[in-house]
C-alpha angles and dihedrals in degrees: 000000000000119000130184138193116216094221092053091049092050090051090049090051091051091050090052087052093216131121091233126044118182111208103169131040128171125149095265100040145017130191135195147161117251121192132183125178122232113285092014123139119240107217100179122140128217115285128224091229132065110260137199126199124201112191108223096178143345135046132262143129125259126208115205113179103314094332120099128187141163115255131195139156108324097024116133119199128187118204119187119224116281095011114133112242142156142166114246141167088041103190098170128029105280125220117179135178109225125205121192123191116222098018115284116278094009095112119072126202091259089057090052091050091053090053092052 
């Protein structure tokens, strides 16, 4: 078993001094903590894997494809593989748990073409 405490993960992310800190990777799943300060820009690009965000703290908006909504602590957002998305209008420091299935960067474009 692997078990994690969110406050410990947030501290580890701060020590790595990076917006994204991956803390779990197995073939079928990867997880990380993603943080953006208030008023920051989210420059992420679409991923080749399905993704779920769980907002731990903060407030922002998220644009997924053409759909926009406000997110805050407790919000859960599903983003299908290859769909453009980003957080914006970040009014409070944002901390998000990120789940990729399968693990991030394990699918290549040829794999996606086979699935289509």
